[in-house]
PDB file with one MODEL, atoms N, CA, C and O in Angstrom:
MODEL        1
ATOM      1  N   UNK A   1     -59.056  86.344  -4.843  1.00  0.00           N
ATOM      2  CA  UNK A   1     -59.533  86.911  -5.482  1.00  0.00           C
ATOM      3  C   UNK A   1     -61.043  86.850  -5.226  1.00  0.00           C
ATOM      4  O   UNK A   1     -61.663  85.920  -4.709  1.00  0.00           O
ATOM      5  N   UNK A   2     -61.566  88.129  -5.728  1.00  0.00           N
ATOM      6  CA  UNK A   2     -62.984  88.038  -5.393  1.00  0.00           C
ATOM      7  C   UNK A   2     -63.712  87.654  -6.693  1.00  0.00           C
ATOM      8  O   UNK A   2     -63.033  87.075  -7.540  1.00  0.00           O
ATOM      9  N   UNK A   3     -65.205  87.939  -7.000  1.00  0.00           N
ATOM     10  CA  UNK A   3     -65.854  87.730  -7.666  1.00  0.00           C
ATOM     11  C   UNK A   3     -66.351  89.122  -8.265  1.00  0.00           C
ATOM     12  O   UNK A   3     -66.730  89.989  -7.477  1.00  0.00           O
ATOM     13  N   UNK A   4     -66.361  89.388  -9.811  1.00  0.00           N
ATOM     14  CA  UNK A   4     -66.265  90.311 -10.581  1.00  0.00           C
ATOM     15  C   UNK A   4     -66.367  90.369 -12.021  1.00  0.00           C
ATOM     16  O   UNK A   4     -65.799  89.691 -12.877  1.00  0.00           O
ATOM     17  N   UNK A   5     -67.217  91.330 -12.121  1.00  0.00           N
ATOM     18  CA  UNK A   5     -67.464  91.402 -14.405  1.00  0.00           C
ATOM     19  C   UNK A   5     -66.678  92.059 -14.851  1.00  0.00           C
ATOM     20  O   UNK A   5     -66.951  93.016 -14.126  1.00  0.00           O
ATOM     21  N   UNK A   6     -66.024  92.358 -15.341  1.00  0.00           N
ATOM     22  CA  UNK A   6     -64.731  92.523 -16.289  1.00  0.00           C
ATOM     23  C   UNK A   6     -64.920  93.206 -17.590  1.00  0.00           C
ATOM     24  O   UNK A   6     -64.082  93.934 -18.122  1.00  0.00           O
ATOM     25  N   UNK A   7     -66.488  92.809 -18.214  1.00  0.00           N
ATOM     26  CA  UNK A   7     -66.198  93.295 -19.157  1.00  0.00           C
ATOM     27  C   UNK A   7     -67.999  92.591 -19.779  1.00  0.00           C
ATOM     28  O   UNK A   7     -68.561  91.555 -19.423  1.00  0.00           O
ATOM     29  N   UNK A   8     -68.601  93.963 -21.069  1.00  0.00           N
ATOM     30  CA  UNK A   8     -69.690  93.073 -21.153  1.00  0.00           C
ATOM     31  C   UNK A   8     -70.435  93.742 -22.624  1.00  0.00           C
ATOM     32  O   UNK A   8     -70.260  94.781 -23.260  1.00  0.00           O
ATOM     33  N   UNK A   9     -71.225  92.708 -22.750  1.00  0.00           N
ATOM     34  CA  UNK A   9     -71.771  93.276 -24.923  1.00  0.00           C
ATOM     35  C   UNK A   9     -73.135  93.240 -24.812  1.00  0.00           C
ATOM     36  O   UNK A   9     -73.601  92.431 -24.009  1.00  0.00           O
ATOM     37  N   UNK A  10     -73.861  93.919 -25.424  1.00  0.00           N
ATOM     38  CA  UNK A  10     -75.395  94.009 -25.686  1.00  0.00           C
ATOM     39  C   UNK A  10     -75.271  93.109 -26.512  1.00  0.00           C
ATOM     40  O   UNK A  10     -74.131  92.801 -26.862  1.00  0.00           O
ATOM     41  N   UNK A  11     -76.393  92.438 -27.052  1.00  0.00           N
ATOM     42  CA  UNK A  11     -77.031  91.541 -28.054  1.00  0.00           C
ATOM     43  C   UNK A  11     -78.175  92.629 -28.605  1.00  0.00           C
ATOM     44  O   UNK A  11     -78.969  93.443 -28.135  1.00  0.00           O
ATOM     45  N   UNK A  12     -77.668  92.026 -30.139  1.00  0.00           N
ATOM     46  CA  UNK A  12     -79.223  92.982 -30.325  1.00  0.00           C
ATOM     47  C   UNK A  12     -80.732  92.906 -30.251  1.00  0.00           C
ATOM     48  O   UNK A  12     -81.522  93.653 -30.829  1.00  0.00           O
ATOM     49  N   UNK A  13     -81.112  91.535 -29.174  1.00  0.00           N
ATOM     50  CA  UNK A  13     -82.281  91.158 -28.823  1.00  0.00           C
ATOM     51  C   UNK A  13     -82.723  92.049 -27.469  1.00  0.00           C
ATOM     52  O   UNK A  13     -83.834  92.071 -26.939  1.00  0.00           O
ATOM     53  N   UNK A  14     -81.362  92.865 -27.023  1.00  0.00           N
ATOM     54  CA  UNK A  14     -81.510  93.436 -26.374  1.00  0.00           C
ATOM     55  C   UNK A  14     -81.002  92.712 -24.644  1.00  0.00           C
ATOM     56  O   UNK A  14     -81.162  93.131 -23.498  1.00  0.00           O
ATOM     57  N   UNK A  15     -80.263  91.304 -25.299  1.00  0.00           N
ATOM     58  CA  UNK A  15     -79.865  90.534 -23.440  1.00  0.00           C
ATOM     59  C   UNK A  15     -78.199  91.156 -23.639  1.00  0.00           C
ATOM     60  O   UNK A  15     -77.659  91.765 -24.562  1.00  0.00           O
ATOM     61  N   UNK A  16     -77.866  90.829 -22.725  1.00  0.00           N
ATOM     62  CA  UNK A  16     -76.436  91.413 -22.584  1.00  0.00           C
ATOM     63  C   UNK A  16     -76.094  90.004 -21.668  1.00  0.00           C
ATOM     64  O   UNK A  16     -76.701  89.426 -20.766  1.00  0.00           O
ATOM     65  N   UNK A  17     -74.642  89.732 -22.467  1.00  0.00           N
ATOM     66  CA  UNK A  17     -73.689  89.019 -22.261  1.00  0.00           C
ATOM     67  C   UNK A  17     -72.138  89.660 -21.531  1.00  0.00           C
ATOM     68  O   UNK A  17     -71.353  90.471 -22.021  1.00  0.00           O
ATOM     69  N   UNK A  18     -72.056  88.632 -19.620  1.00  0.00           N
ATOM     70  CA  UNK A  18     -71.593  89.112 -18.545  1.00  0.00           C
ATOM     71  C   UNK A  18     -70.147  88.374 -18.579  1.00  0.00           C
ATOM     72  O   UNK A  18     -70.072  87.160 -18.774  1.00  0.00           O
ATOM     73  N   UNK A  19     -68.794  89.342 -18.338  1.00  0.00           N
ATOM     74  CA  UNK A  19     -68.470  88.230 -18.925  1.00  0.00           C
ATOM     75  C   UNK A  19     -66.548  88.837 -17.170  1.00  0.00           C
ATOM     76  O   UNK A  19     -65.901  89.881 -17.095  1.00  0.00           O
ATOM     77  N   UNK A  20     -66.474  87.708 -16.394  1.00  0.00           N
ATOM     78  CA  UNK A  20     -65.583  88.129 -15.407  1.00  0.00           C
ATOM     79  C   UNK A  20     -64.754  86.542 -15.017  1.00  0.00           C
ATOM     80  O   UNK A  20     -64.224  85.652 -15.682  1.00  0.00           O
ATOM     81  N   UNK A  21     -65.037  86.840 -13.375  1.00  0.00           N
ATOM     82  CA  UNK A  21     -64.374  86.228 -12.833  1.00  0.00           C
ATOM     83  C   UNK A  21     -65.064  86.369 -11.768  1.00  0.00           C
ATOM     84  O   UNK A  21     -65.150  87.289 -10.955  1.00  0.00           O
ATOM     85  N   UNK A  22     -66.013  84.405 -11.930  1.00  0.00           N
ATOM     86  CA  UNK A  22     -67.436  84.593 -10.996  1.00  0.00           C
ATOM     87  C   UNK A  22     -67.877  83.655 -11.159  1.00  0.00           C
ATOM     88  O   UNK A  22     -68.163  83.288 -12.299  1.00  0.00           O
ATOM     89  N   UNK A  23     -68.130  82.813  -9.947  1.00  0.00           N
ATOM     90  CA  UNK A  23     -68.801  81.428 -10.209  1.00  0.00           C
ATOM     91  C   UNK A  23     -70.710  81.687  -9.951  1.00  0.00           C
ATOM     92  O   UNK A  23     -71.166  80.583  -9.653  1.00  0.00           O
ATOM     93  N   UNK A  24     -71.556  82.481  -9.974  1.00  0.00           N
ATOM     94  CA  UNK A  24     -72.671  82.674  -9.587  1.00  0.00           C
ATOM     95  C   UNK A  24     -72.789  84.458 -10.546  1.00  0.00           C
ATOM     96  O   UNK A  24     -72.066  85.453 -10.576  1.00  0.00           O
ATOM     97  N   UNK A  25     -74.327  84.002 -11.304  1.00  0.00           N
ATOM     98  CA  UNK A  25     -74.974  85.223 -11.423  1.00  0.00           C
ATOM     99  C   UNK A  25     -76.573  84.867 -11.264  1.00  0.00           C
ATOM    100  O   UNK A  25     -77.297  83.892 -11.464  1.00  0.00           O
ATOM    101  N   UNK A  26     -76.728  86.439 -10.712  1.00  0.00           N
ATOM    102  CA  UNK A  26     -78.475  85.803 -10.242  1.00  0.00           C
ATOM    103  C   UNK A  26     -79.083  84.585  -9.748  1.00  0.00           C
ATOM    104  O   UNK A  26     -80.098  83.950 -10.031  1.00  0.00           O
ATOM    105  N   UNK A  27     -78.193  84.473  -8.967  1.00  0.00           N
ATOM    106  CA  UNK A  27     -77.885  83.512  -7.377  1.00  0.00           C
ATOM    107  C   UNK A  27     -77.742  82.392  -7.937  1.00  0.00           C
ATOM    108  O   UNK A  27     -77.572  81.451  -7.162  1.00  0.00           O
ATOM    109  N   UNK A  28     -77.759  82.014  -9.768  1.00  0.00           N
ATOM    110  CA  UNK A  28     -77.548  80.673  -9.916  1.00  0.00           C
ATOM    111  C   UNK A  28     -75.923  80.274 -10.270  1.00  0.00           C
ATOM    112  O   UNK A  28     -75.089  81.168 -10.410  1.00  0.00           O
ATOM    113  N   UNK A  29     -75.478  78.447 -10.434  1.00  0.00           N
ATOM    114  CA  UNK A  29     -74.461  79.090 -10.919  1.00  0.00           C
ATOM    115  C   UNK A  29     -73.905  79.338 -12.291  1.00  0.00           C
ATOM    116  O   UNK A  29     -74.473  78.928 -13.303  1.00  0.00           O
ATOM    117  N   UNK A  30     -72.757  80.032 -12.305  1.00  0.00           N
ATOM    118  CA  UNK A  30     -72.342  80.467 -13.808  1.00  0.00           C
ATOM    119  C   UNK A  30     -70.769  80.679 -13.378  1.00  0.00           C
ATOM    120  O   UNK A  30     -70.277  81.316 -12.446  1.00  0.00           O
ATOM    121  N   UNK A  31     -70.263  80.011 -14.268  1.00  0.00           N
ATOM    122  CA  UNK A  31     -68.637  80.235 -14.421  1.00  0.00           C
ATOM    123  C   UNK A  31     -68.163  81.278 -15.165  1.00  0.00           C
ATOM    124  O   UNK A  31     -67.920  80.961 -16.329  1.00  0.00           O
ATOM    125  N   UNK A  32     -68.024  82.037 -14.974  1.00  0.00           N
ATOM    126  CA  UNK A  32     -66.791  83.527 -15.838  1.00  0.00           C
ATOM    127  C   UNK A  32     -67.773  84.020 -17.256  1.00  0.00           C
ATOM    128  O   UNK A  32     -67.311  84.784 -18.103  1.00  0.00           O
ATOM    129  N   UNK A  33     -69.007  83.517 -17.331  1.00  0.00           N
ATOM    130  CA  UNK A  33     -69.757  84.526 -18.069  1.00  0.00           C
ATOM    131  C   UNK A  33     -71.005  84.038 -17.801  1.00  0.00           C
ATOM    132  O   UNK A  33     -71.260  83.083 -17.067  1.00  0.00           O
ATOM    133  N   UNK A  34     -72.132  85.023 -18.695  1.00  0.00           N
ATOM    134  CA  UNK A  34     -73.553  84.498 -18.410  1.00  0.00           C
ATOM    135  C   UNK A  34     -74.487  85.807 -18.960  1.00  0.00           C
ATOM    136  O   UNK A  34     -74.112  86.967 -18.793  1.00  0.00           O
ATOM    137  N   UNK A  35     -75.574  85.503 -19.542  1.00  0.00           N
ATOM    138  CA  UNK A  35     -76.397  86.144 -19.777  1.00  0.00           C
ATOM    139  C   UNK A  35     -78.101  86.526 -19.442  1.00  0.00           C
ATOM    140  O   UNK A  35     -79.143  85.873 -19.492  1.00  0.00           O
ATOM    141  N   UNK A  36     -77.745  87.960 -19.079  1.00  0.00           N
ATOM    142  CA  UNK A  36     -79.580  88.688 -18.862  1.00  0.00           C
ATOM    143  C   UNK A  36     -79.701  89.285 -19.633  1.00  0.00           C
ATOM    144  O   UNK A  36     -78.948  89.934 -20.359  1.00  0.00           O
ATOM    145  N   UNK A  37     -81.486  89.006 -19.506  1.00  0.00           N
ATOM    146  CA  UNK A  37     -82.320  89.691 -20.215  1.00  0.00           C
ATOM    147  C   UNK A  37     -82.406  91.063 -19.691  1.00  0.00           C
ATOM    148  O   UNK A  37     -82.140  91.432 -18.547  1.00  0.00           O
ATOM    149  N   UNK A  38     -82.983  92.061 -21.103  1.00  0.00           N
ATOM    150  CA  UNK A  38     -83.103  93.480 -20.342  1.00  0.00           C
ATOM    151  C   UNK A  38     -83.683  93.825 -19.131  1.00  0.00           C
ATOM    152  O   UNK A  38     -83.382  94.923 -18.661  1.00  0.00           O
ATOM    153  N   UNK A  39     -84.388  93.170 -18.583  1.00  0.00           N
ATOM    154  CA  UNK A  39     -84.834  93.559 -17.423  1.00  0.00           C
ATOM    155  C   UNK A  39     -83.761  93.138 -16.031  1.00  0.00           C
ATOM    156  O   UNK A  39     -83.980  93.489 -14.871  1.00  0.00           O
ATOM    157  N   UNK A  40     -82.634  92.346 -16.477  1.00  0.00           N
ATOM    158  CA  UNK A  40     -80.921  92.243 -15.538  1.00  0.00           C
ATOM    159  C   UNK A  40     -81.569  91.027 -15.121  1.00  0.00           C
ATOM    160  O   UNK A  40     -80.726  90.484 -14.407  1.00  0.00           O
ATOM    161  N   UNK A  41     -82.723  90.195 -15.167  1.00  0.00           N
ATOM    162  CA  UNK A  41     -82.667  88.868 -14.626  1.00  0.00           C
ATOM    163  C   UNK A  41     -81.861  87.827 -15.916  1.00  0.00           C
ATOM    164  O   UNK A  41     -81.682  87.880 -17.133  1.00  0.00           O
ATOM    165  N   UNK A  42     -81.589  87.046 -14.948  1.00  0.00           N
ATOM    166  CA  UNK A  42     -80.550  85.574 -15.215  1.00  0.00           C
ATOM    167  C   UNK A  42     -81.353  84.973 -16.524  1.00  0.00           C
ATOM    168  O   UNK A  42     -82.560  84.832 -16.327  1.00  0.00           O
ATOM    169  N   UNK A  43     -80.930  84.644 -17.669  1.00  0.00           N
ATOM    170  CA  UNK A  43     -80.995  84.245 -18.906  1.00  0.00           C
ATOM    171  C   UNK A  43     -81.027  82.340 -18.317  1.00  0.00           C
ATOM    172  O   UNK A  43     -80.395  81.560 -19.028  1.00  0.00           O
ATOM    173  N   UNK A  44     -81.329  82.105 -17.806  1.00  0.00           N
ATOM    174  CA  UNK A  44     -81.295  80.402 -17.594  1.00  0.00           C
ATOM    175  C   UNK A  44     -81.291  79.902 -18.968  1.00  0.00           C
ATOM    176  O   UNK A  44     -81.556  78.701 -19.007  1.00  0.00           O
ATOM    177  N   UNK A  45     -81.141  80.278 -19.768  1.00  0.00           N
ATOM    178  CA  UNK A  45     -81.351  79.279 -20.979  1.00  0.00           C
ATOM    179  C   UNK A  45     -79.728  79.341 -21.588  1.00  0.00           C
ATOM    180  O   UNK A  45     -79.112  78.445 -22.164  1.00  0.00           O
ATOM    181  N   UNK A  46     -79.491  80.074 -21.405  1.00  0.00           N
ATOM    182  CA  UNK A  46     -78.002  80.549 -21.763  1.00  0.00           C
ATOM    183  C   UNK A  46     -76.907  79.849 -20.776  1.00  0.00           C
ATOM    184  O   UNK A  46     -76.739  80.153 -19.595  1.00  0.00           O
ATOM    185  N   UNK A  47     -76.244  78.916 -21.456  1.00  0.00           N
ATOM    186  CA  UNK A  47     -75.497  78.026 -19.645  1.00  0.00           C
ATOM    187  C   UNK A  47     -74.215  77.903 -20.276  1.00  0.00           C
ATOM    188  O   UNK A  47     -73.522  77.016 -19.780  1.00  0.00           O
ATOM    189  N   UNK A  48     -73.373  78.939 -21.832  1.00  0.00           N
ATOM    190  CA  UNK A  48     -71.843  78.386 -21.309  1.00  0.00           C
ATOM    191  C   UNK A  48     -70.944  78.882 -19.910  1.00  0.00           C
ATOM    192  O   UNK A  48     -71.115  79.750 -19.053  1.00  0.00           O
ATOM    193  N   UNK A  49     -69.886  77.825 -20.177  1.00  0.00           N
ATOM    194  CA  UNK A  49     -68.906  78.590 -18.857  1.00  0.00           C
ATOM    195  C   UNK A  49     -67.360  78.411 -19.796  1.00  0.00           C
ATOM    196  O   UNK A  49     -66.971  78.071 -20.913  1.00  0.00           O
ATOM    197  N   UNK A  50     -66.815  78.917 -18.422  1.00  0.00           N
ATOM    198  CA  UNK A  50     -65.039  78.643 -19.000  1.00  0.00           C
ATOM    199  C   UNK A  50     -64.650  78.610 -17.738  1.00  0.00           C
ATOM    200  O   UNK A  50     -65.417  79.001 -16.858  1.00  0.00           O
ATOM    201  N   UNK A  51     -62.832  77.927 -17.318  1.00  0.00           N
ATOM    202  CA  UNK A  51     -63.028  77.782 -16.386  1.00  0.00           C
ATOM    203  C   UNK A  51     -61.517  78.990 -16.653  1.00  0.00           C
ATOM    204  O   UNK A  51     -60.493  78.788 -16.000  1.00  0.00           O
ATOM    205  N   UNK A  52     -61.596  80.164 -17.650  1.00  0.00           N
ATOM    206  CA  UNK A  52     -60.855  81.192 -18.385  1.00  0.00           C
ATOM    207  C   UNK A  52     -61.524  82.234 -17.035  1.00  0.00           C
ATOM    208  O   UNK A  52     -62.621  82.036 -16.511  1.00  0.00           O
ATOM    209  N   UNK A  53     -60.796  83.076 -16.753  1.00  0.00           N
ATOM    210  CA  UNK A  53     -61.742  84.523 -16.725  1.00  0.00           C
ATOM    211  C   UNK A  53     -61.624  85.377 -18.119  1.00  0.00           C
ATOM    212  O   UNK A  53     -60.508  85.555 -18.606  1.00  0.00           O
ATOM    213  N   UNK A  54     -62.786  85.895 -18.745  1.00  0.00           N
ATOM    214  CA  UNK A  54     -63.373  86.624 -19.591  1.00  0.00           C
ATOM    215  C   UNK A  54     -62.924  88.018 -19.372  1.00  0.00           C
ATOM    216  O   UNK A  54     -63.294  88.753 -18.456  1.00  0.00           O
ATOM    217  N   UNK A  55     -62.096  88.295 -20.304  1.00  0.00           N
ATOM    218  CA  UNK A  55     -61.515  89.606 -20.468  1.00  0.00           C
ATOM    219  C   UNK A  55     -61.950  90.624 -21.109  1.00  0.00           C
ATOM    220  O   UNK A  55     -61.738  91.833 -21.012  1.00  0.00           O
ATOM    221  N   UNK A  56     -62.840  89.734 -22.043  1.00  0.00           N
ATOM    222  CA  UNK A  56     -63.460  90.746 -23.324  1.00  0.00           C
ATOM    223  C   UNK A  56     -64.370  90.405 -24.542  1.00  0.00           C
ATOM    224  O   UNK A  56     -63.833  89.837 -25.494  1.00  0.00           O
ATOM    225  N   UNK A  57     -65.950  90.755 -24.612  1.00  0.00           N
ATOM    226  CA  UNK A  57     -66.485  90.437 -25.835  1.00  0.00           C
ATOM    227  C   UNK A  57     -66.752  91.408 -26.337  1.00  0.00           C
ATOM    228  O   UNK A  57     -66.502  92.584 -26.073  1.00  0.00           O
ATOM    229  N   UNK A  58     -67.548  90.687 -27.478  1.00  0.00           N
ATOM    230  CA  UNK A  58     -68.265  91.427 -28.376  1.00  0.00           C
ATOM    231  C   UNK A  58     -69.176  90.432 -29.143  1.00  0.00           C
ATOM    232  O   UNK A  58     -68.915  89.278 -29.483  1.00  0.00           O
ATOM    233  N   UNK A  59     -70.581  91.328 -29.381  1.00  0.00           N
ATOM    234  CA  UNK A  59     -71.307  90.848 -30.083  1.00  0.00           C
ATOM    235  C   UNK A  59     -71.479  91.267 -31.387  1.00  0.00           C
ATOM    236  O   UNK A  59     -71.526  92.418 -31.823  1.00  0.00           O
ATOM    237  N   UNK A  60     -71.617  89.637 -32.276  1.00  0.00           N
ATOM    238  CA  UNK A  60     -71.474  90.294 -33.625  1.00  0.00           C
ATOM    239  C   UNK A  60     -72.816  90.420 -34.169  1.00  0.00           C
ATOM    240  O   UNK A  60     -73.527  89.838 -33.349  1.00  0.00           O
ATOM    241  N   UNK A  61     -73.744  90.983 -35.360  1.00  0.00           N
ATOM    242  CA  UNK A  61     -75.181  91.550 -35.984  1.00  0.00           C
ATOM    243  C   UNK A  61     -75.424  90.463 -35.907  1.00  0.00           C
ATOM    244  O   UNK A  61     -76.563  90.269 -35.481  1.00  0.00           O
ATOM    245  N   UNK A  62     -74.373  88.822 -36.324  1.00  0.00           N
ATOM    246  CA  UNK A  62     -75.254  87.244 -36.826  1.00  0.00           C
ATOM    247  C   UNK A  62     -75.918  86.923 -35.450  1.00  0.00           C
ATOM    248  O   UNK A  62     -76.884  86.161 -35.490  1.00  0.00           O
ATOM    249  N   UNK A  63     -75.562  87.359 -34.361  1.00  0.00           N
ATOM    250  CA  UNK A  63     -75.776  86.541 -32.764  1.00  0.00           C
ATOM    251  C   UNK A  63     -74.332  85.825 -31.956  1.00  0.00           C
ATOM    252  O   UNK A  63     -74.197  85.421 -30.801  1.00  0.00           O
ATOM    253  N   UNK A  64     -73.631  85.864 -32.799  1.00  0.00           N
ATOM    254  CA  UNK A  64     -72.356  85.151 -32.603  1.00  0.00           C
ATOM    255  C   UNK A  64     -71.862  86.467 -31.911  1.00  0.00           C
ATOM    256  O   UNK A  64     -71.909  87.688 -32.061  1.00  0.00           O
ATOM    257  N   UNK A  65     -71.335  85.459 -31.020  1.00  0.00           N
ATOM    258  CA  UNK A  65     -69.831  86.517 -29.865  1.00  0.00           C
ATOM    259  C   UNK A  65     -68.682  85.701 -29.583  1.00  0.00           C
ATOM    260  O   UNK A  65     -68.428  84.511 -29.398  1.00  0.00           O
ATOM    261  N   UNK A  66     -68.009  86.956 -29.629  1.00  0.00           N
ATOM    262  CA  UNK A  66     -66.513  86.773 -29.881  1.00  0.00           C
ATOM    263  C   UNK A  66     -66.045  86.933 -28.378  1.00  0.00           C
ATOM    264  O   UNK A  66     -66.101  88.018 -27.799  1.00  0.00           O
ATOM    265  N   UNK A  67     -65.463  85.479 -27.643  1.00  0.00           N
ATOM    266  CA  UNK A  67     -65.185  86.205 -26.404  1.00  0.00           C
ATOM    267  C   UNK A  67     -63.136  86.161 -26.062  1.00  0.00           C
ATOM    268  O   UNK A  67     -62.391  85.244 -26.407  1.00  0.00           O
ATOM    269  N   UNK A  68     -62.819  87.154 -25.489  1.00  0.00           N
ATOM    270  CA  UNK A  68     -61.656  86.839 -25.012  1.00  0.00           C
ATOM    271  C   UNK A  68     -61.595  86.676 -23.450  1.00  0.00           C
ATOM    272  O   UNK A  68     -62.181  87.132 -22.469  1.00  0.00           O
ATOM    273  N   UNK A  69     -60.374  85.609 -23.783  1.00  0.00           N
ATOM    274  CA  UNK A  69     -59.712  85.581 -22.239  1.00  0.00           C
ATOM    275  C   UNK A  69     -58.830  84.850 -21.261  1.00  0.00           C
ATOM    276  O   UNK A  69     -58.589  83.899 -22.005  1.00  0.00           O
ATOM    277  N   UNK A  70     -58.289  84.621 -20.365  1.00  0.00           N
ATOM    278  CA  UNK A  70     -57.353  84.979 -19.626  1.00  0.00           C
ATOM    279  C   UNK A  70     -56.581  83.781 -18.805  1.00  0.00           C
ATOM    280  O   UNK A  70     -56.070  84.142 -17.745  1.00  0.00           O
ATOM    281  N   UNK A  71     -56.456  82.591 -19.118  1.00  0.00           N
ATOM    282  CA  UNK A  71     -56.020  82.352 -18.600  1.00  0.00           C
ATOM    283  C   UNK A  71     -55.281  81.748 -16.777  1.00  0.00           C
ATOM    284  O   UNK A  71     -54.157  82.146 -16.473  1.00  0.00           O
ATOM    285  N   UNK A  72     -55.802  81.137 -16.118  1.00  0.00           N
ATOM    286  CA  UNK A  72     -55.319  81.705 -14.524  1.00  0.00           C
ATOM    287  C   UNK A  72     -54.379  81.341 -14.188  1.00  0.00           C
ATOM    288  O   UNK A  72     -54.597  80.192 -13.805  1.00  0.00           O
ATOM    289  N   UNK A  73     -53.036  81.647 -14.018  1.00  0.00           N
ATOM    290  CA  UNK A  73     -52.362  81.241 -13.639  1.00  0.00           C
ATOM    291  C   UNK A  73     -51.908  80.274 -12.047  1.00  0.00           C
ATOM    292  O   UNK A  73     -50.767  79.839 -11.893  1.00  0.00           O
TER     293      UNK A  73
ENDMDL
END
């Protein structure tokens, strides 16, 4: 199994959340979810992680993020 992005969502501030199955983003350790600035660089202030593959994302107008995930068997 390789590392890959399965989904993304753009927040109202122009930042993009990416989700999938990966262990790094922008050269930094990130587990399956990360946030990128509008220029594509990693937002180091966003430190969420999950052991599950992130299969869907939705950015809400209030800034909250909804995620869907599947566990690895």
